PAVEX-768031 format. One record per residue: x, y, z of N, C-alpha, C in turn. Coordinates in steps of 0.05 Angstrom, whole numbers, plus 5000, padded with zeros to 4 digits. Atoms other than C-alpha are relative to their C-alpha. Layout:
<n.x->X | n.y->Y | n.z->Z | ca.x->X | ca.y->Y | ca.z->Z | c.x->X | c.y->Y | c.z->Z>
...
END
This chain:
<n.x->4987 | n.y->5012 | n.z->4993 | ca.x->3981 | ca.y->7091 | ca.z->4658 | c.x->5017 | c.y->4982 | c.z->4968>
<n.x->4983 | n.y->5024 | n.z->5013 | ca.x->4033 | ca.y->7046 | ca.z->4619 | c.x->4974 | c.y->4973 | c.z->4998>
<n.x->5015 | n.y->5013 | n.z->4993 | ca.x->4007 | ca.y->6984 | ca.z->4601 | c.x->5018 | c.y->4980 | c.z->5019>
<n.x->4991 | n.y->5015 | n.z->4976 | ca.x->4058 | ca.y->6950 | ca.z->4647 | c.x->5000 | c.y->5016 | c.z->5018>
<n.x->5008 | n.y->4981 | n.z->4969 | ca.x->4040 | ca.y->6997 | ca.z->4705 | c.x->4979 | c.y->4973 | c.z->5004>
<n.x->5025 | n.y->5022 | n.z->5002 | ca.x->3972 | ca.y->6964 | ca.z->4683 | c.x->4996 | c.y->4976 | c.z->5021>
<n.x->4994 | n.y->5022 | n.z->5003 | ca.x->3985 | ca.y->6901 | ca.z->4679 | c.x->5009 | c.y->4991 | c.z->5034>
<n.x->4985 | n.y->5009 | n.z->4967 | ca.x->4033 | ca.y->6898 | ca.z->4749 | c.x->4976 | c.y->5007 | c.z->5029>
<n.x->5015 | n.y->4997 | n.z->4974 | ca.x->3976 | ca.y->6927 | ca.z->4793 | c.x->4962 | c.y->4996 | c.z->4993>
<n.x->5034 | n.y->5031 | n.z->5005 | ca.x->3911 | ca.y->6883 | ca.z->4763 | c.x->5012 | c.y->4976 | c.z->5001>
<n.x->4989 | n.y->5019 | n.z->4994 | ca.x->3962 | ca.y->6827 | ca.z->4775 | c.x->4989 | c.y->4985 | c.z->5033>
<n.x->4997 | n.y->5002 | n.z->4973 | ca.x->3961 | ca.y->6837 | ca.z->4843 | c.x->4972 | c.y->5002 | c.z->5012>
<n.x->5038 | n.y->4987 | n.z->5003 | ca.x->3875 | ca.y->6859 | ca.z->4853 | c.x->4993 | c.y->4972 | c.z->5021>
<n.x->5030 | n.y->5020 | n.z->4984 | ca.x->3837 | ca.y->6803 | ca.z->4897 | c.x->4967 | c.y->5008 | c.z->4965>
<n.x->5027 | n.y->4993 | n.z->5013 | ca.x->3776 | ca.y->6796 | ca.z->4849 | c.x->4984 | c.y->5009 | c.z->5017>
<n.x->5035 | n.y->4981 | n.z->4989 | ca.x->3718 | ca.y->6844 | ca.z->4850 | c.x->5013 | c.y->5023 | c.z->5004>
<n.x->5003 | n.y->4988 | n.z->4988 | ca.x->3767 | ca.y->6885 | ca.z->4883 | c.x->5023 | c.y->5021 | c.z->4986>
<n.x->4998 | n.y->4972 | n.z->5020 | ca.x->3773 | ca.y->6965 | ca.z->4849 | c.x->5009 | c.y->5009 | c.z->5032>
<n.x->4987 | n.y->4974 | n.z->4990 | ca.x->3819 | ca.y->7022 | ca.z->4870 | c.x->5026 | c.y->4984 | c.z->5015>
<n.x->4965 | n.y->5011 | n.z->4980 | ca.x->3889 | ca.y->7022 | ca.z->4924 | c.x->4982 | c.y->4990 | c.z->5020>
<n.x->4999 | n.y->5000 | n.z->4965 | ca.x->3890 | ca.y->6998 | ca.z->4987 | c.x->5005 | c.y->5026 | c.z->5019>
<n.x->4963 | n.y->4980 | n.z->4975 | ca.x->3915 | ca.y->7045 | ca.z->5054 | c.x->5021 | c.y->4987 | c.z->5002>
<n.x->4969 | n.y->5005 | n.z->5003 | ca.x->3975 | ca.y->7006 | ca.z->5053 | c.x->5008 | c.y->4999 | c.z->4979>
<n.x->4982 | n.y->4984 | n.z->5016 | ca.x->3989 | ca.y->7020 | ca.z->4992 | c.x->5007 | c.y->5024 | c.z->4991>
<n.x->4996 | n.y->4975 | n.z->4988 | ca.x->3976 | ca.y->7089 | ca.z->5002 | c.x->5009 | c.y->5010 | c.z->5016>
<n.x->4977 | n.y->4987 | n.z->4982 | ca.x->4012 | ca.y->7092 | ca.z->5061 | c.x->5025 | c.y->4987 | c.z->4995>
<n.x->4982 | n.y->5019 | n.z->5009 | ca.x->4065 | ca.y->7050 | ca.z->5024 | c.x->5020 | c.y->5022 | c.z->4987>
<n.x->4994 | n.y->4986 | n.z->5018 | ca.x->4072 | ca.y->7098 | ca.z->4970 | c.x->5003 | c.y->5035 | c.z->5006>
<n.x->5000 | n.y->4973 | n.z->4974 | ca.x->4065 | ca.y->7161 | ca.z->5018 | c.x->5029 | c.y->5004 | c.z->5010>
<n.x->4955 | n.y->4988 | n.z->4984 | ca.x->4137 | ca.y->7137 | ca.z->5053 | c.x->5013 | c.y->5010 | c.z->4977>
<n.x->4979 | n.y->5014 | n.z->5014 | ca.x->4170 | ca.y->7115 | ca.z->5002 | c.x->4992 | c.y->5035 | c.z->4982>
<n.x->5007 | n.y->4981 | n.z->5004 | ca.x->4147 | ca.y->7191 | ca.z->4972 | c.x->5011 | c.y->5023 | c.z->5021>
<n.x->4985 | n.y->4981 | n.z->4986 | ca.x->4163 | ca.y->7217 | ca.z->5033 | c.x->5041 | c.y->5011 | c.z->5009>
<n.x->4967 | n.y->5007 | n.z->4990 | ca.x->4236 | ca.y->7181 | ca.z->5044 | c.x->5016 | c.y->5036 | c.z->4980>
<n.x->4976 | n.y->4983 | n.z->5032 | ca.x->4260 | ca.y->7218 | ca.z->4967 | c.x->4997 | c.y->5022 | c.z->5005>
<n.x->4996 | n.y->4979 | n.z->4997 | ca.x->4235 | ca.y->7282 | ca.z->4987 | c.x->5019 | c.y->5009 | c.z->5022>
<n.x->4987 | n.y->4999 | n.z->4983 | ca.x->4266 | ca.y->7280 | ca.z->5052 | c.x->5044 | c.y->4992 | c.z->4986>
<n.x->4966 | n.y->5005 | n.z->5016 | ca.x->4336 | ca.y->7254 | ca.z->5017 | c.x->5001 | c.y->5034 | c.z->4984>
<n.x->4997 | n.y->4967 | n.z->5032 | ca.x->4320 | ca.y->7319 | ca.z->4953 | c.x->5014 | c.y->5027 | c.z->5026>
<n.x->4988 | n.y->4969 | n.z->4987 | ca.x->4322 | ca.y->7372 | ca.z->5006 | c.x->5023 | c.y->4998 | c.z->5022>
<n.x->4965 | n.y->4993 | n.z->4970 | ca.x->4381 | ca.y->7345 | ca.z->5062 | c.x->5012 | c.y->5011 | c.z->4978>
<n.x->4966 | n.y->4996 | n.z->5023 | ca.x->4426 | ca.y->7346 | ca.z->4994 | c.x->4991 | c.y->5045 | c.z->4987>
<n.x->5011 | n.y->4981 | n.z->4995 | ca.x->4384 | ca.y->7410 | ca.z->4983 | c.x->5017 | c.y->5022 | c.z->5012>
<n.x->5000 | n.y->4995 | n.z->4971 | ca.x->4401 | ca.y->7446 | ca.z->5055 | c.x->5035 | c.y->4998 | c.z->4996>
<n.x->4973 | n.y->5005 | n.z->4998 | ca.x->4476 | ca.y->7418 | ca.z->5046 | c.x->5012 | c.y->5020 | c.z->4981>
<n.x->4982 | n.y->4979 | n.z->5021 | ca.x->4494 | ca.y->7450 | ca.z->4978 | c.x->4990 | c.y->5039 | c.z->5012>
<n.x->5001 | n.y->4958 | n.z->4994 | ca.x->4465 | ca.y->7529 | ca.z->5003 | c.x->5023 | c.y->5008 | c.z->5019>
<n.x->4970 | n.y->4998 | n.z->4977 | ca.x->4520 | ca.y->7512 | ca.z->5070 | c.x->5011 | c.y->5002 | c.z->4980>
<n.x->4976 | n.y->5011 | n.z->5003 | ca.x->4576 | ca.y->7489 | ca.z->5030 | c.x->4999 | c.y->5033 | c.z->4979>
<n.x->4983 | n.y->4982 | n.z->5033 | ca.x->4564 | ca.y->7552 | ca.z->4970 | c.x->4999 | c.y->5040 | c.z->5015>
<n.x->4995 | n.y->4985 | n.z->4985 | ca.x->4556 | ca.y->7601 | ca.z->5035 | c.x->5027 | c.y->5001 | c.z->5007>
<n.x->4961 | n.y->5010 | n.z->4987 | ca.x->4632 | ca.y->7572 | ca.z->5060 | c.x->5006 | c.y->5017 | c.z->4982>
<n.x->4987 | n.y->4994 | n.z->5021 | ca.x->4654 | ca.y->7575 | ca.z->4988 | c.x->4996 | c.y->5040 | c.z->5003>
<n.x->5013 | n.y->4976 | n.z->5009 | ca.x->4620 | ca.y->7649 | ca.z->4978 | c.x->5021 | c.y->5025 | c.z->5022>
<n.x->4981 | n.y->4972 | n.z->4987 | ca.x->4659 | ca.y->7676 | ca.z->5053 | c.x->5023 | c.y->5004 | c.z->4992>
<n.x->4973 | n.y->5004 | n.z->5006 | ca.x->4721 | ca.y->7647 | ca.z->5033 | c.x->5013 | c.y->5018 | c.z->4968>
<n.x->4986 | n.y->4992 | n.z->5021 | ca.x->4729 | ca.y->7663 | ca.z->4973 | c.x->4996 | c.y->5042 | c.z->5007>
<n.x->5009 | n.y->4971 | n.z->4992 | ca.x->4703 | ca.y->7746 | ca.z->4996 | c.x->5033 | c.y->4993 | c.z->5025>
<n.x->4989 | n.y->5002 | n.z->4976 | ca.x->4757 | ca.y->7728 | ca.z->5058 | c.x->5036 | c.y->4998 | c.z->4972>
<n.x->4983 | n.y->5003 | n.z->5021 | ca.x->4819 | ca.y->7703 | ca.z->4991 | c.x->5008 | c.y->5036 | c.z->4988>
<n.x->4992 | n.y->4983 | n.z->5012 | ca.x->4807 | ca.y->7775 | ca.z->4954 | c.x->4998 | c.y->5024 | c.z->5021>
<n.x->4995 | n.y->4978 | n.z->4980 | ca.x->4813 | ca.y->7815 | ca.z->5010 | c.x->5030 | c.y->4987 | c.z->5013>
<n.x->4961 | n.y->5002 | n.z->4990 | ca.x->4883 | ca.y->7785 | ca.z->5037 | c.x->5019 | c.y->5000 | c.z->4970>
<n.x->4985 | n.y->5005 | n.z->5026 | ca.x->4914 | ca.y->7781 | ca.z->4960 | c.x->4988 | c.y->5036 | c.z->4993>
<n.x->5008 | n.y->4979 | n.z->5007 | ca.x->4883 | ca.y->7856 | ca.z->4947 | c.x->5023 | c.y->5021 | c.z->5029>
<n.x->4977 | n.y->4984 | n.z->4974 | ca.x->4922 | ca.y->7884 | ca.z->5016 | c.x->5026 | c.y->4993 | c.z->5005>
<n.x->4978 | n.y->5008 | n.z->5010 | ca.x->4982 | ca.y->7846 | ca.z->4995 | c.x->5014 | c.y->5013 | c.z->4983>
<n.x->4972 | n.y->4987 | n.z->5020 | ca.x->4995 | ca.y->7872 | ca.z->4929 | c.x->4996 | c.y->5027 | c.z->5006>
<n.x->5001 | n.y->4973 | n.z->4991 | ca.x->4969 | ca.y->7948 | ca.z->4971 | c.x->5044 | c.y->4995 | c.z->5011>
<n.x->4968 | n.y->5012 | n.z->4967 | ca.x->5031 | ca.y->7922 | ca.z->5024 | c.x->5029 | c.y->5016 | c.z->4975>
<n.x->4981 | n.y->4999 | n.z->5008 | ca.x->5074 | ca.y->7908 | ca.z->4974 | c.x->5005 | c.y->5018 | c.z->4975>
<n.x->4984 | n.y->4970 | n.z->5013 | ca.x->5076 | ca.y->7971 | ca.z->4928 | c.x->5000 | c.y->5013 | c.z->5010>
<n.x->4995 | n.y->4980 | n.z->4977 | ca.x->5075 | ca.y->8015 | ca.z->4992 | c.x->5033 | c.y->5003 | c.z->4998>
<n.x->4976 | n.y->4996 | n.z->4997 | ca.x->5148 | ca.y->8036 | ca.z->4999 | c.x->5009 | c.y->4997 | c.z->5034>
<n.x->4991 | n.y->5001 | n.z->4969 | ca.x->5187 | ca.y->8000 | ca.z->5060 | c.x->5009 | c.y->5012 | c.z->5018>
<n.x->5006 | n.y->4976 | n.z->4980 | ca.x->5170 | ca.y->8027 | ca.z->5119 | c.x->5023 | c.y->4988 | c.z->5036>
<n.x->4979 | n.y->5005 | n.z->4978 | ca.x->5221 | ca.y->8015 | ca.z->5180 | c.x->4983 | c.y->4997 | c.z->5015>
<n.x->5020 | n.y->4986 | n.z->4982 | ca.x->5169 | ca.y->8041 | ca.z->5227 | c.x->4983 | c.y->4961 | c.z->5010>
<n.x->5037 | n.y->5020 | n.z->4995 | ca.x->5124 | ca.y->7967 | ca.z->5218 | c.x->4981 | c.y->5006 | c.z->5000>
<n.x->5027 | n.y->4983 | n.z->5014 | ca.x->5064 | ca.y->8005 | ca.z->5194 | c.x->4991 | c.y->4995 | c.z->4969>
<n.x->5006 | n.y->4990 | n.z->5025 | ca.x->5029 | ca.y->7992 | ca.z->5131 | c.x->4970 | c.y->5002 | c.z->5008>
<n.x->5032 | n.y->5004 | n.z->4995 | ca.x->4952 | ca.y->8014 | ca.z->5131 | c.x->4985 | c.y->4976 | c.z->4990>
<n.x->5032 | n.y->5009 | n.z->5002 | ca.x->4886 | ca.y->7979 | ca.z->5124 | c.x->4994 | c.y->5008 | c.z->4970>
<n.x->5015 | n.y->4997 | n.z->5020 | ca.x->4864 | ca.y->7987 | ca.z->5049 | c.x->4977 | c.y->4998 | c.z->4982>
<n.x->5020 | n.y->5012 | n.z->5001 | ca.x->4823 | ca.y->7949 | ca.z->5033 | c.x->4969 | c.y->5006 | c.z->5013>
<n.x->5021 | n.y->4996 | n.z->4989 | ca.x->4748 | ca.y->7959 | ca.z->5048 | c.x->4986 | c.y->4981 | c.z->5007>
<n.x->5008 | n.y->5028 | n.z->4991 | ca.x->4724 | ca.y->7900 | ca.z->5074 | c.x->4959 | c.y->5006 | c.z->5011>
<n.x->5029 | n.y->5007 | n.z->5005 | ca.x->4635 | ca.y->7880 | ca.z->5060 | c.x->4998 | c.y->4996 | c.z->5036>
<n.x->4998 | n.y->4999 | n.z->4983 | ca.x->4607 | ca.y->7889 | ca.z->5127 | c.x->4987 | c.y->4978 | c.z->5018>
<n.x->4987 | n.y->5017 | n.z->4986 | ca.x->4631 | ca.y->7847 | ca.z->5186 | c.x->5003 | c.y->4979 | c.z->4993>
<n.x->4955 | n.y->5006 | n.z->4988 | ca.x->4696 | ca.y->7831 | ca.z->5163 | c.x->5007 | c.y->5018 | c.z->5008>
<n.x->4972 | n.y->4977 | n.z->5000 | ca.x->4755 | ca.y->7863 | ca.z->5183 | c.x->5023 | c.y->4982 | c.z->4995>
<n.x->4972 | n.y->5004 | n.z->5014 | ca.x->4827 | ca.y->7862 | ca.z->5161 | c.x->5009 | c.y->5016 | c.z->5032>
<n.x->4988 | n.y->4991 | n.z->4981 | ca.x->4881 | ca.y->7865 | ca.z->5212 | c.x->5028 | c.y->4993 | c.z->4972>
<n.x->4978 | n.y->4994 | n.z->5012 | ca.x->4950 | ca.y->7878 | ca.z->5181 | c.x->5030 | c.y->4988 | c.z->5035>
<n.x->4992 | n.y->5005 | n.z->4984 | ca.x->5000 | ca.y->7850 | ca.z->5240 | c.x->5036 | c.y->4987 | c.z->4976>
<n.x->4966 | n.y->5000 | n.z->5012 | ca.x->5081 | ca.y->7871 | ca.z->5224 | c.x->5019 | c.y->4999 | c.z->5006>
<n.x->4989 | n.y->5014 | n.z->4994 | ca.x->5137 | ca.y->7835 | ca.z->5247 | c.x->5038 | c.y->5008 | c.z->4993>
<n.x->4974 | n.y->5000 | n.z->5014 | ca.x->5221 | ca.y->7859 | ca.z->5237 | c.x->5009 | c.y->4978 | c.z->5006>
<n.x->4985 | n.y->5035 | n.z->5013 | ca.x->5253 | ca.y->7786 | ca.z->5209 | c.x->5029 | c.y->5016 | c.z->4988>
<n.x->4993 | n.y->4990 | n.z->5012 | ca.x->5308 | ca.y->7820 | ca.z->5192 | c.x->5026 | c.y->4993 | c.z->5011>
<n.x->4967 | n.y->5006 | n.z->4982 | ca.x->5385 | ca.y->7790 | ca.z->5205 | c.x->5007 | c.y->5007 | c.z->5013>
<n.x->4977 | n.y->4969 | n.z->4983 | ca.x->5435 | ca.y->7817 | ca.z->5250 | c.x->5020 | c.y->5009 | c.z->4980>
<n.x->4999 | n.y->4999 | n.z->5030 | ca.x->5464 | ca.y->7821 | ca.z->5185 | c.x->5000 | c.y->5025 | c.z->4996>
<n.x->5013 | n.y->4991 | n.z->5007 | ca.x->5422 | ca.y->7867 | ca.z->5157 | c.x->4976 | c.y->5019 | c.z->5017>
<n.x->5027 | n.y->4993 | n.z->4990 | ca.x->5380 | ca.y->7896 | ca.z->5201 | c.x->4983 | c.y->5022 | c.z->4988>
<n.x->5011 | n.y->4990 | n.z->5008 | ca.x->5323 | ca.y->7929 | ca.z->5186 | c.x->4977 | c.y->5008 | c.z->4967>
<n.x->5009 | n.y->5011 | n.z->5029 | ca.x->5305 | ca.y->7899 | ca.z->5114 | c.x->4988 | c.y->4975 | c.z->4994>
<n.x->5015 | n.y->5022 | n.z->5020 | ca.x->5261 | ca.y->7843 | ca.z->5115 | c.x->4976 | c.y->4997 | c.z->5014>
<n.x->5020 | n.y->5008 | n.z->4988 | ca.x->5192 | ca.y->7835 | ca.z->5144 | c.x->4983 | c.y->4982 | c.z->4995>
<n.x->5019 | n.y->5023 | n.z->4992 | ca.x->5147 | ca.y->7784 | ca.z->5168 | c.x->4969 | c.y->5021 | c.z->5003>
<n.x->5029 | n.y->4985 | n.z->5001 | ca.x->5072 | ca.y->7811 | ca.z->5150 | c.x->4981 | c.y->4976 | c.z->5003>
<n.x->5025 | n.y->5021 | n.z->4991 | ca.x->5005 | ca.y->7770 | ca.z->5178 | c.x->4984 | c.y->5019 | c.z->4991>
<n.x->5019 | n.y->4969 | n.z->5011 | ca.x->4942 | ca.y->7800 | ca.z->5140 | c.x->4982 | c.y->4976 | c.z->5010>
<n.x->5024 | n.y->5018 | n.z->4986 | ca.x->4877 | ca.y->7763 | ca.z->5181 | c.x->4975 | c.y->5011 | c.z->4987>
<n.x->5027 | n.y->4986 | n.z->5007 | ca.x->4811 | ca.y->7769 | ca.z->5154 | c.x->4973 | c.y->4978 | c.z->5027>
<n.x->5018 | n.y->5014 | n.z->4987 | ca.x->4754 | ca.y->7754 | ca.z->5210 | c.x->4971 | c.y->5017 | c.z->4985>
<n.x->5020 | n.y->5003 | n.z->4998 | ca.x->4687 | ca.y->7754 | ca.z->5201 | c.x->4974 | c.y->4998 | c.z->5024>
<n.x->5001 | n.y->5004 | n.z->4982 | ca.x->4642 | ca.y->7771 | ca.z->5255 | c.x->5009 | c.y->4995 | c.z->5032>
<n.x->4967 | n.y->5011 | n.z->4978 | ca.x->4704 | ca.y->7761 | ca.z->5299 | c.x->5001 | c.y->4970 | c.z->5003>
<n.x->4994 | n.y->5037 | n.z->5007 | ca.x->4706 | ca.y->7693 | ca.z->5270 | c.x->5030 | c.y->4999 | c.z->4977>
<n.x->4966 | n.y->4998 | n.z->5011 | ca.x->4789 | ca.y->7677 | ca.z->5243 | c.x->4974 | c.y->4986 | c.z->4960>
<n.x->4997 | n.y->5005 | n.z->5011 | ca.x->4779 | ca.y->7668 | ca.z->5168 | c.x->5013 | c.y->4984 | c.z->4978>
<n.x->4965 | n.y->5008 | n.z->5010 | ca.x->4838 | ca.y->7662 | ca.z->5129 | c.x->5017 | c.y->5025 | c.z->5006>
<n.x->4974 | n.y->4976 | n.z->4977 | ca.x->4909 | ca.y->7691 | ca.z->5157 | c.x->5016 | c.y->4978 | c.z->4976>
<n.x->4992 | n.y->5002 | n.z->5019 | ca.x->4956 | ca.y->7697 | ca.z->5104 | c.x->5034 | c.y->5017 | c.z->5004>
<n.x->4968 | n.y->4989 | n.z->5009 | ca.x->5036 | ca.y->7698 | ca.z->5106 | c.x->5015 | c.y->5012 | c.z->4981>
<n.x->4973 | n.y->4999 | n.z->5025 | ca.x->5086 | ca.y->7737 | ca.z->5065 | c.x->5020 | c.y->5016 | c.z->5019>
<n.x->4972 | n.y->4984 | n.z->4985 | ca.x->5153 | ca.y->7776 | ca.z->5069 | c.x->5001 | c.y->5020 | c.z->4979>
<n.x->4985 | n.y->4983 | n.z->5014 | ca.x->5176 | ca.y->7841 | ca.z->5057 | c.x->5029 | c.y->5007 | c.z->4997>
<n.x->4967 | n.y->4991 | n.z->4997 | ca.x->5242 | ca.y->7868 | ca.z->5034 | c.x->5006 | c.y->5023 | c.z->4987>
<n.x->4991 | n.y->4975 | n.z->5004 | ca.x->5270 | ca.y->7933 | ca.z->5031 | c.x->5027 | c.y->5000 | c.z->4978>
<n.x->4984 | n.y->5001 | n.z->5007 | ca.x->5300 | ca.y->7933 | ca.z->4980 | c.x->5024 | c.y->5027 | c.z->4984>
END
């Protein structure tokens, strides 16, 4: 022990007392327990947040890849584009295409909604357009 701690302990000791009392040991145990609970709670929160970030990054990658693949395909007036990505286990991708052409130029504009689900729960939905050029 350092000299400062030793002098602090001996200062509060009764004459003839040796060692630590039960109350001191209980107080030290309570303090260490509180510190351990705070530390473990912080670690648990970090792990849960990391899993959520990984899920969102996977969904973002799937959506971006699918949109780029759709934009590279020729314009389909039938409003159908295939799912070209292979989602990991538990993930699924859907594509909803709606004709959004102005009356003056029918069949020239489509709104697309690419949606990613994980175990049936919505993770990410991105809407974009495709123009027949």
